[in-house]
C-alpha positions as CSV (number, residue, x, y, z in Angstrom):
1,M,-1.7,4.8,29.4
2,A,-0.7,1.8,27.4
3,A,0.5,2.9,23.9
4,L,1.9,1.4,20.7
5,N,4.3,3.7,19.0
6,F,5.7,3.0,15.5
7,S,7.2,4.9,12.6
8,S,7.0,4.4,8.8
9,R,9.5,4.9,6.0
10,E,7.5,7.6,4.4
11,R,6.4,9.5,7.6
12,S,8.9,11.6,9.4
13,S,7.2,11.3,12.8
14,A,6.0,8.4,14.9
15,V,2.4,7.3,15.1
16,I,1.1,6.7,18.6
17,F,-2.1,4.6,19.4
18,D,-3.6,4.6,22.8
19,L,-4.4,0.9,23.3
20,Q,-7.2,1.7,25.7
21,T,-9.2,3.7,23.1
22,T,-8.0,2.3,19.7
23,S,-10.0,-0.5,18.1
24,L,-8.2,-3.7,17.2
25,R,-9.4,-3.3,13.6
26,E,-7.8,0.1,13.3
27,L,-4.6,-1.1,15.0
28,N,-4.4,-4.2,12.7
29,T,-4.8,-2.0,9.6
30,A,-2.1,0.3,10.7
31,L,0.3,-2.5,11.5
32,H,-0.1,-4.0,8.0
33,A,0.5,-0.8,6.2
34,P,2.9,-1.4,3.3
35,D,5.2,1.5,4.3
36,L,5.6,0.4,7.9
37,S,9.3,0.2,9.1
38,G,8.6,-2.4,11.8
39,E,10.0,-0.4,14.6
40,F,7.6,-0.7,17.5
41,V,7.6,0.5,21.1
42,I,5.0,-0.5,23.6
43,E,4.7,1.8,26.6
44,N,2.8,1.0,29.7
């Protein structure tokens, strides 16, 4: 599973998106959230 994992300043846990099932629109919205810390991990 290819996944994008990121955390935000206001959330205590990471958010994981399965890149095979998550729409690009949903992913783009999440990546532009104002509270995003910018720490990303892409797992393959």
